All heavy atoms as an XYZ file, in Angstrom:
673
protein
N      25.970    -52.088    -44.204
C      26.889    -52.636    -43.242
C      26.235    -52.866    -41.829
O      26.348    -53.852    -41.227
C      28.149    -51.840    -43.135
C      29.155    -52.339    -42.143
S      29.966    -53.835    -42.738
C      31.122    -54.081    -41.462
N      25.461    -51.831    -41.422
C      24.852    -51.868    -40.099
C      23.850    -52.974    -39.964
O      23.858    -53.763    -39.062
C      24.211    -50.518    -39.805
C      23.461    -50.436    -38.532
C      24.139    -50.367    -37.337
C      22.099    -50.443    -38.447
C      23.510    -50.285    -36.089
C      21.448    -50.415    -37.216
C      22.116    -50.359    -36.052
O      21.536    -50.280    -34.865
N      22.961    -53.117    -41.034
C      21.978    -54.179    -40.986
C      22.596    -55.576    -41.026
O      22.128    -56.483    -40.377
C      20.974    -54.015    -42.179
C      20.109    -52.817    -42.025
O      19.958    -52.334    -40.897
O      19.550    -52.336    -43.039
N      23.700    -55.784    -41.815
C      24.304    -57.074    -41.884
C      24.959    -57.418    -40.542
O      25.011    -58.570    -40.145
C      25.347    -57.134    -43.005
O      26.412    -56.267    -42.743
N      25.409    -56.406    -39.793
C      25.966    -56.668    -38.456
C      24.900    -57.181    -37.501
O      25.118    -58.042    -36.696
N      23.684    -56.600    -37.590
C      22.599    -57.085    -36.751
C      22.194    -58.506    -37.125
O      21.988    -59.373    -36.253
C      21.339    -56.138    -36.898
C      21.663    -54.768    -36.260
C      20.149    -56.728    -36.221
C      20.652    -53.735    -36.582
N      22.172    -58.777    -38.425
C      21.881    -60.135    -38.874
C      22.924    -61.126    -38.435
O      22.606    -62.207    -37.911
C      21.668    -60.160    -40.432
C      21.565    -61.639    -40.945
C      20.524    -59.330    -40.847
N      24.182    -60.741    -38.623
C      25.309    -61.677    -38.197
C      25.265    -61.918    -36.690
O      25.432    -63.071    -36.250
C      26.655    -61.063    -38.599
N      24.984    -60.882    -35.911
C      24.946    -61.052    -34.461
C      23.759    -61.957    -34.078
O      23.905    -62.844    -33.200
C      24.848    -59.697    -33.782
O      25.914    -58.901    -34.107
C      24.749    -59.797    -32.237
N      22.578    -61.742    -34.689
C      21.425    -62.518    -34.389
C      21.631    -64.047    -34.737
O      21.285    -64.896    -33.957
C      20.184    -62.017    -35.155
O      19.895    -60.691    -34.746
N      22.217    -64.233    -35.863
C      22.486    -65.642    -36.281
C      23.547    -66.309    -35.425
O      23.429    -67.479    -35.067
C      22.927    -65.675    -37.764
C      21.834    -65.298    -38.785
C      22.447    -65.271    -40.195
C      20.690    -66.334    -38.713
N      24.598    -65.581    -35.068
C      25.603    -66.124    -34.188
C      25.032    -66.485    -32.815
O      25.317    -67.537    -32.238
C      26.808    -65.155    -34.034
N      24.219    -65.560    -32.285
C      23.577    -65.815    -31.005
C      22.683    -67.099    -31.098
O      22.672    -67.907    -30.210
C      22.715    -64.620    -30.584
C      22.054    -64.683    -29.248
C      23.074    -64.864    -28.133
C      21.222    -63.416    -28.991
N      21.915    -67.205    -32.157
C      21.066    -68.393    -32.343
C      21.944    -69.660    -32.449
O      21.540    -70.695    -31.941
C      20.241    -68.193    -33.681
C      19.339    -69.374    -33.951
O      18.630    -69.786    -32.975
O      19.265    -69.856    -35.047
N      23.086    -69.557    -33.099
C      23.976    -70.731    -33.209
C      24.485    -71.146    -31.859
O      24.503    -72.283    -31.542
C      25.076    -70.408    -34.155
O      24.668    -70.191    -35.458
N      24.891    -70.179    -31.068
C      25.509    -70.475    -29.748
C      24.456    -70.957    -28.772
O      24.624    -71.945    -28.076
C      26.233    -69.207    -29.233
C      26.668    -69.453    -27.773
C      27.408    -68.892    -30.115
N      23.292    -70.235    -28.712
C      22.287    -70.526    -27.713
C      21.434    -71.758    -28.063
O      21.201    -72.588    -27.205
C      21.359    -69.325    -27.444
C      20.207    -69.651    -26.553
C      22.178    -68.176    -26.852
N      21.018    -71.849    -29.322
C      20.122    -72.910    -29.730
C      20.830    -74.020    -30.520
O      20.128    -74.983    -30.907
C      19.017    -72.304    -30.607
C      18.220    -71.305    -29.822
O      17.906    -71.455    -28.650
N      17.909    -70.173    -30.452
N      22.096    -73.906    -30.843
C      22.762    -74.961    -31.572
C      22.341    -74.974    -33.066
O      22.537    -75.983    -33.743
N      21.729    -73.922    -33.565
C      21.283    -73.893    -34.882
C      22.412    -73.479    -35.812
O      22.905    -72.342    -35.769
C      20.104    -72.900    -35.044
C      19.485    -72.878    -36.394
O      19.984    -73.512    -37.359
N      18.324    -72.210    -36.550
N      22.859    -74.361    -36.677
C      23.952    -74.099    -37.596
C      23.521    -74.281    -39.054
O      24.099    -75.023    -39.802
C      25.174    -74.978    -37.301
C      25.704    -74.777    -35.900
N      26.494    -73.672    -35.556
C      25.507    -75.443    -34.741
C      26.797    -73.771    -34.284
N      26.174    -74.787    -33.742
N      22.382    -73.712    -39.373
C      21.743    -73.842    -40.699
C      22.759    -73.398    -41.794
O      23.572    -72.479    -41.554
C      20.539    -73.012    -40.822
O      19.559    -73.397    -39.870
N      22.654    -74.018    -42.945
C      23.571    -73.696    -44.040
C      23.296    -72.247    -44.473
O      22.179    -71.674    -44.303
C      23.383    -74.609    -45.249
O      22.021    -74.448    -45.737
N      24.288    -71.603    -45.040
C      24.180    -70.218    -45.555
C      24.651    -69.148    -44.564
O      24.849    -68.041    -44.957
N      24.739    -69.528    -43.318
C      25.124    -68.535    -42.312
C      26.567    -67.953    -42.548
O      26.841    -66.807    -42.303
C      25.058    -69.118    -40.887
C      23.616    -69.377    -40.458
C      23.513    -70.058    -39.122
N      22.144    -70.259    -38.851
C      21.493    -69.863    -37.745
N      22.169    -69.296    -36.826
N      20.211    -70.106    -37.593
N      27.434    -68.854    -43.006
C      28.820    -68.413    -43.246
C      28.918    -67.373    -44.346
O      29.947    -66.688    -44.412
C      29.715    -69.614    -43.597
C      29.973    -70.465    -42.347
O      29.936    -69.967    -41.238
N      30.255    -71.704    -42.574
N      27.915    -67.169    -45.143
C      27.945    -66.216    -46.203
C      27.584    -64.791    -45.672
O      27.732    -63.837    -46.402
C      26.973    -66.587    -47.336
O      25.674    -66.576    -46.938
N      27.021    -64.722    -44.463
C      26.642    -63.404    -43.901
C      27.925    -62.712    -43.425
O      28.691    -63.267    -42.632
C      25.674    -63.567    -42.723
C      24.448    -64.314    -43.185
C      25.301    -62.230    -42.105
C      23.636    -63.664    -44.214
N      28.215    -61.483    -43.888
C      29.410    -60.790    -43.507
C      29.494    -60.638    -41.921
O      28.507    -60.195    -41.318
C      29.271    -59.401    -44.121
C      28.323    -59.605    -45.255
C      27.415    -60.682    -44.873
N      30.605    -61.061    -41.370
C      30.831    -60.947    -39.926
C      30.438    -62.153    -39.148
O      30.901    -62.318    -37.955
N      29.633    -63.080    -39.711
C      29.191    -64.277    -38.968
C      30.374    -65.142    -38.569
O      30.506    -65.566    -37.363
C      28.129    -65.056    -39.771
C      27.799    -66.328    -39.124
C      26.814    -66.316    -38.080
C      28.282    -67.568    -39.492
C      26.464    -67.532    -37.493
C      27.930    -68.748    -38.895
C      27.007    -68.724    -37.826
O      26.662    -69.888    -37.247
N      31.247    -65.464    -39.506
C      32.368    -66.349    -39.222
C      33.298    -65.770    -38.140
O      33.729    -66.452    -37.196
C      33.261    -66.590    -40.445
C      32.617    -67.580    -41.435
C      33.637    -67.919    -42.472
C      33.170    -67.470    -43.834
N      34.027    -67.835    -44.929
N      33.473    -64.451    -38.169
C      34.315    -63.791    -37.194
C      33.708    -63.877    -35.786
O      34.363    -64.081    -34.796
C      34.624    -62.331    -37.536
C      35.487    -62.160    -38.776
C      34.685    -62.238    -40.087
O      33.484    -62.574    -40.103
O      35.358    -62.044    -41.143
N      32.379    -63.621    -35.691
C      31.675    -63.708    -34.414
C      31.723    -65.105    -33.837
O      31.945    -65.352    -32.641
C      30.201    -63.282    -34.563
C      30.011    -61.757    -34.749
C      28.554    -61.446    -35.081
C      30.391    -61.005    -33.446
N      31.578    -66.113    -34.730
C      31.594    -67.516    -34.266
C      32.995    -67.877    -33.799
O      33.165    -68.673    -32.851
C      31.098    -68.459    -35.363
C      29.536    -68.335    -35.607
S      28.585    -68.542    -34.114
C      28.983    -70.234    -33.706
N      33.995    -67.339    -34.451
C      35.431    -67.666    -33.995
C      35.610    -67.099    -32.625
O      36.233    -67.717    -31.765
C      36.389    -67.013    -35.023
N      35.082    -65.882    -32.323
C      35.182    -65.308    -30.992
C      34.434    -66.135    -29.978
O      34.844    -66.340    -28.859
C      34.717    -63.848    -30.955
C      35.681    -62.918    -31.599
N      36.937    -62.667    -31.121
C      35.568    -62.093    -32.685
C      37.576    -61.809    -31.869
N      36.723    -61.433    -32.825
N      33.251    -66.613    -30.411
C      32.405    -67.409    -29.482
C      33.124    -68.773    -29.148
O      33.201    -69.143    -27.977
C      31.067    -67.751    -30.124
N      33.774    -69.352    -30.117
C      34.467    -70.616    -29.860
C      35.736    -70.409    -29.059
O      36.101    -71.201    -28.187
C      34.864    -71.302    -31.222
C      33.628    -71.824    -31.924
C      33.942    -72.284    -33.347
O      35.084    -72.506    -33.678
O      32.974    -72.415    -34.131
N      36.453    -69.249    -29.259
C      37.664    -68.910    -28.545
C      37.359    -68.413    -27.133
O      38.228    -68.375    -26.314
C      38.452    -67.901    -29.353
N      36.129    -67.954    -26.906
C      35.725    -67.376    -25.635
C      36.642    -66.223    -25.217
O      37.109    -66.130    -24.047
C      35.624    -68.405    -24.526
C      34.607    -69.470    -24.843
C      34.517    -70.508    -23.727
C      33.472    -71.554    -24.127
N      33.346    -72.579    -23.112
N      36.923    -65.360    -26.254
C      37.842    -64.283    -25.972
C      37.200    -62.903    -25.903
O      37.809    -61.891    -26.287
C      38.991    -64.278    -27.038
C      38.421    -64.052    -28.410
O      37.180    -64.018    -28.638
O      39.252    -63.917    -29.387
N      35.966    -62.847    -25.385
C      35.291    -61.589    -25.248
C      36.039    -60.661    -24.270
O      36.681    -61.159    -23.336
C      33.905    -61.821    -24.776
N      35.998    -59.382    -24.543
C      36.696    -58.460    -23.580
C      36.086    -58.543    -22.169
O      34.916    -58.887    -21.998
C      36.431    -57.089    -24.182
C      35.503    -57.244    -25.318
C      35.331    -58.704    -25.597
N      36.860    -58.255    -21.182
C      36.430    -58.253    -19.835
C      35.313    -57.219    -19.614
O      35.343    -56.126    -20.207
C      37.616    -57.959    -18.890
O      37.100    -57.760    -17.578
N      34.359    -57.538    -18.778
C      33.261    -56.608    -18.435
C      33.511    -56.018    -17.018
O      32.622    -55.378    -16.500
C      31.913    -57.328    -18.476
O      31.903    -58.388    -17.583
C      31.612    -57.765    -19.898
N      34.689    -56.284    -16.488
C      34.982    -55.754    -15.120
C      35.201    -54.263    -15.193
O      35.812    -53.745    -16.076
C      36.189    -56.470    -14.558
C      35.999    -57.928    -14.262
O      34.828    -58.338    -14.144
O      36.973    -58.674    -14.197
N      34.716    -53.602    -14.142
C      34.965    -52.172    -13.971
C      35.373    -51.951    -12.575
O      34.874    -52.618    -11.628
C      33.692    -51.339    -14.260
N      36.299    -51.042    -12.311
C      36.801    -50.737    -11.025
C      36.599    -49.231    -10.767
O      36.796    -48.446    -11.625
C      38.302    -51.107    -10.904
C      38.531    -52.576    -11.222
C      38.892    -52.955    -12.510
C      38.340    -53.563    -10.256
C      39.055    -54.302    -12.788
C      38.529    -54.889    -10.565
C      38.949    -55.208    -11.818
O      39.089    -56.581    -12.126
N      36.247    -48.931     -9.545
C      35.998    -47.577     -9.175
C      37.110    -47.093     -8.269
O      37.700    -47.842     -7.511
C      34.646    -47.448     -8.434
C      33.496    -47.779     -9.310
C      32.995    -49.045     -9.394
C      32.913    -46.761    -10.077
C      31.902    -49.351    -10.211
C      31.849    -47.112    -10.928
C      31.359    -48.406    -10.968
N      37.388    -45.751     -8.319
C      38.512    -45.257     -7.559
C      38.207    -45.177     -6.043
O      39.106    -45.141     -5.260
C      38.862    -43.845     -8.075
O      37.755    -42.941     -7.953
N      36.946    -45.197     -5.697
C      36.564    -45.139     -4.259
C      35.358    -46.134     -4.032
O      34.585    -46.299     -4.924
C      36.155    -43.768     -3.853
C      37.227    -42.724     -3.901
C      36.679    -41.390     -3.435
C      37.784    -40.345     -3.466
N      37.320    -39.064     -2.931
N      35.351    -46.722     -2.843
C      34.206    -47.652     -2.537
C      33.005    -46.887     -2.052
O      31.885    -47.405     -2.065
C      34.659    -48.661     -1.482
C      35.615    -49.628     -2.083
O      35.601    -49.966     -3.262
N      36.481    -50.187     -1.200
N      33.191    -45.720     -1.489
C      32.065    -44.893     -1.043
C      32.352    -43.444     -1.244
O      33.574    -43.051     -1.332
C      31.759    -45.156      0.477
O      32.839    -44.775      1.226
N      31.391    -42.666     -1.364
C      31.528    -41.244     -1.614
C      30.694    -40.400     -0.610
O      29.671    -40.850     -0.164
C      30.961    -40.855     -3.006
C      31.584    -41.533     -4.206
C      30.787    -41.183     -5.445
C      32.986    -41.090     -4.343
N      31.286    -39.245     -0.271
C      30.595    -38.311      0.549
C      29.761    -37.458     -0.398
O      30.225    -37.041     -1.452
C      31.525    -37.452      1.373
C      32.257    -38.281      2.419
O      31.619    -39.127      3.127
N      33.544    -38.158      2.488
N      28.576    -37.082      0.043
C      27.739    -36.125     -0.713
C      26.908    -35.225      0.180
O      26.788    -35.583      1.382
C      26.803    -36.932     -1.696
O      25.875    -37.659     -0.958
N      26.532    -34.131     -0.301
C      25.720    -33.203      0.486
C      24.823    -32.465     -0.474
O      24.936    -32.543     -1.656
C      26.676    -32.203      1.194
O      27.450    -31.507      0.281
N      23.890    -31.715      0.099
C      22.989    -30.912     -0.700
C      23.403    -29.446     -0.520
O      23.608    -28.966      0.605
C      21.544    -31.143     -0.260
C      20.592    -30.206     -1.032
C      21.149    -32.611     -0.452
N      23.611    -28.713     -1.626
C      23.965    -27.369     -1.630
C      22.873    -26.595     -2.435
O      22.813    -26.752     -3.643
C      25.330    -27.186     -2.246
O      25.668    -25.798     -2.290
N      22.052    -25.847     -1.741
C      20.906    -25.188     -2.448
C      19.941    -26.311     -2.864
O      19.433    -27.059     -2.041
N      19.695    -26.394     -4.118
C      18.776    -27.501     -4.648
C      19.553    -28.489     -5.434
O      18.974    -29.195     -6.255
C      17.675    -26.871     -5.474
C      18.157    -26.175     -6.714
O      19.402    -25.950     -6.861
N      17.282    -25.845     -7.611
N      20.855    -28.621     -5.187
C      21.699    -29.598     -5.926
C      22.406    -30.502     -4.995
O      22.881    -30.124     -3.919
C      22.701    -28.838     -6.771
C      22.137    -27.956     -7.881
C      23.167    -27.277     -8.638
N      23.965    -28.311     -9.289
C      24.844    -28.054    -10.272
N      24.922    -26.855    -10.760
N      25.525    -29.007    -10.846
N      22.563    -31.726     -5.415
C      23.381    -32.736     -4.696
C      24.790    -32.588     -5.177
O      25.026    -32.591     -6.401
C      22.856    -34.121     -4.907
C      23.698    -35.198     -4.162
C      23.193    -36.566     -4.337
O      22.033    -36.814     -4.670
N      24.060    -37.547     -4.082
N      25.759    -32.540     -4.320
C      27.160    -32.397     -4.625
C      27.852    -33.678     -4.042
O      27.723    -33.940     -2.870
C      27.755    -31.127     -4.063
C      29.248    -31.012     -4.400
C      26.951    -29.905     -4.500
N      28.591    -34.349     -4.877
C      29.266    -35.566     -4.483
C      30.767    -35.452     -4.811
O      31.166    -34.692     -5.685
C      28.673    -36.797     -5.194
O      27.353    -36.932     -4.887
N      31.504    -36.299     -4.165
C      32.914    -36.402     -4.494
C      33.140    -36.949     -5.876
O      32.273    -37.654     -6.378
C      33.648    -37.363     -3.480
C      33.776    -36.822     -2.099
C      34.510    -37.882     -1.237
O      35.753    -37.753     -1.203
O      33.856    -38.748     -0.634
N      34.270    -36.712     -6.444
C      34.625    -37.240     -7.791
C      34.828    -38.764     -7.700
O      35.441    -39.268     -6.787
C      35.940    -36.552     -8.258
C      36.392    -37.063     -9.548
C      35.733    -36.599    -10.784
C      37.429    -37.961     -9.688
C      36.122    -37.098    -12.020
C      37.845    -38.387    -10.951
C      37.228    -37.979    -12.065
N      34.279    -39.439     -8.658
C      34.442    -40.899     -8.772
C      34.970    -41.219    -10.138
O      34.370    -40.772    -11.185
C      33.097    -41.609     -8.531
C      33.091    -43.100     -8.770
C      33.817    -43.908     -7.731
O      35.051    -43.734     -7.595
N      33.208    -44.707     -7.011
N      36.013    -42.005    -10.244
C      36.588    -42.418    -11.568
C      36.366    -43.873    -11.758
O      36.680    -44.674    -10.870
C      38.037    -42.030    -11.597
C      38.706    -42.300    -12.921
C      40.151    -41.818    -12.935
O      40.651    -41.253    -11.984
N      40.783    -42.053    -14.059
N      35.932    -44.187    -12.963
C      35.854    -45.600    -13.379
C      37.141    -45.931    -14.035
O      37.535    -45.306    -14.970
C      34.610    -45.809    -14.269
C      33.339    -45.340    -13.572
C      34.517    -47.214    -14.704
C      32.156    -45.263    -14.481
N      37.767    -47.042    -13.562
C      39.075    -47.419    -14.091
C      39.008    -48.760    -14.802
O      38.168    -49.624    -14.470
C      40.055    -47.503    -12.930
C      40.113    -46.204    -12.157
C      40.910    -46.363    -10.846
O      41.048    -47.467    -10.324
N      41.408    -45.267    -10.322
N      39.928    -48.929    -15.751
C      40.162    -50.204    -16.411
C      38.889    -50.836    -17.004
O      38.531    -51.909    -16.707
C      40.815    -51.206    -15.459
C      42.154    -50.755    -14.963
C      42.812    -51.761    -14.055
O      42.471    -52.950    -14.170
O      43.539    -51.398    -13.229
N      38.202    -50.094    -17.864
C      36.981    -50.631    -18.461
C      37.166    -50.552    -19.985
O      37.322    -49.433    -20.563
C      35.743    -49.892    -17.951
C      34.537    -50.505    -18.567
C      35.765    -48.418    -18.228
C      33.250    -50.186    -17.931
N      37.189    -51.668    -20.639
C      37.363    -51.674    -22.107
C      36.080    -51.511    -22.902
O      36.095    -51.406    -24.080
C      37.948    -53.094    -22.327
C      37.313    -53.951    -21.284
C      37.203    -53.059    -20.072
N      34.942    -51.439    -22.182
C      33.650    -51.360    -22.876
C      33.396    -49.930    -23.335
O      33.915    -48.961    -22.720
C      32.522    -51.817    -21.932
C      32.677    -53.256    -21.452
C      31.524    -53.533    -20.435
C      32.651    -54.248    -22.560
N      32.518    -49.781    -24.301
C      32.133    -48.430    -24.771
C      31.029    -47.831    -23.918
O      30.852    -46.647    -23.860
C      31.678    -48.507    -26.253
C      32.779    -48.874    -27.192
C      32.294    -48.917    -28.602
C      33.404    -49.277    -29.500
N      33.012    -49.303    -30.923
N      30.236    -48.643    -23.283
C      29.092    -48.170    -22.501
C      29.102    -48.800    -21.146
O      29.490    -49.954    -20.980
C      27.782    -48.516    -23.186
C      27.616    -47.943    -24.530
C      27.900    -48.635    -25.667
C      27.211    -46.576    -24.708
C      27.789    -48.109    -26.932
C      27.089    -46.039    -25.914
C      27.352    -46.770    -27.095
N      28.590    -48.085    -20.162
C      28.489    -48.611    -18.811
C      27.176    -48.119    -18.256
O      26.874    -46.901    -18.315
C      29.614    -48.106    -17.933
C      29.579    -48.540    -16.487
C      29.762    -50.049    -16.383
C      30.668    -47.835    -15.680
N      26.317    -49.041    -17.804
C      25.011    -48.690    -17.276
C      25.122    -48.915    -15.765
O      25.503    -49.967    -15.294
C      23.947    -49.529    -17.812
C      23.752    -49.362    -19.329
C      24.396    -50.219    -20.251
C      23.020    -48.287    -19.793
C      24.259    -50.011    -21.575
C      22.926    -48.066    -21.179
C      23.467    -48.948    -22.047
N      24.734    -47.913    -15.035
C      24.792    -47.964    -13.576
C      23.297    -47.897    -13.015
O      22.595    -47.010    -13.398
C      25.531    -46.802    -12.979
C      26.971    -46.793    -13.395
C      27.631    -45.466    -12.831
C      27.764    -47.924    -12.883
N      22.986    -48.827    -12.157
C      21.700    -48.817    -11.507
C      21.804    -47.925    -10.301
O      22.668    -48.170     -9.423
C      21.245    -50.210    -11.171
C      19.849    -50.274    -10.549
C      19.457    -51.752    -10.268
C      18.058    -51.727     -9.740
N      17.585    -53.071     -9.426
N      21.005    -46.932    -10.201
C      21.074    -45.989     -9.077
C      19.962    -46.287     -8.085
O      18.868    -46.738     -8.435
C      20.887    -44.560     -9.620
C      21.904    -44.218    -10.706
S      23.611    -44.361    -10.203
C      23.848    -42.894     -9.307
N      20.254    -46.006     -6.850
C      19.268    -46.231     -5.784
C      18.128    -45.253     -5.987
O      18.307    -44.097     -6.446
C      19.897    -46.032     -4.435
O      20.894    -46.935     -4.208
N      16.947    -45.568     -5.564
C      15.808    -44.720     -5.769
C      15.805    -43.513     -4.875
O      15.124    -42.508     -5.142
C      14.488    -45.506     -5.517
O      14.482    -46.009     -4.199
N      16.644    -43.540     -3.848
C      16.659    -42.364     -2.897
C      17.610    -41.259     -3.309
O      17.704    -40.270     -2.715
C      16.953    -42.847     -1.475
C      18.279    -43.459     -1.314
C      19.421    -42.660     -1.080
C      18.498    -44.831     -1.418
C      20.669    -43.232     -0.929
C      19.732    -45.407     -1.260
C      20.830    -44.608     -1.029
N      18.352    -41.482     -4.438
C      19.249    -40.464     -4.895
C      18.486    -39.266     -5.389
O      17.553    -39.399     -6.130
C      20.223    -41.005     -5.958
C      21.119    -42.029     -5.330
C      20.996    -39.869     -6.614
C      22.089    -42.641     -6.302
N      18.911    -38.062     -4.933
C      18.197    -36.810     -5.331
C      18.384    -36.496     -6.838
O      19.427    -36.671     -7.348
C      18.678    -35.670     -4.518
C      18.433    -35.848     -2.973
C      19.036    -34.659     -2.232
C      16.928    -35.942     -2.663
């Protein structure tokens, strides 16, 4: 199942980006469903909202201590944050 998901995603991406609609793709499990989502443009929102716009932080001993920050209204399973290089 896992490998067919990778294949279906790769083929759907190729279809959307390159316009390649070679025969046989519809037989790949999950391909038709992915293409239906691509055509409907109904991907989940990638917006994330934070509870505060800025945080206070300080150094206590050899540890940085910051205020609590909550990420709100995010339907995604993963969130990657780019951190400044000066963060301890």
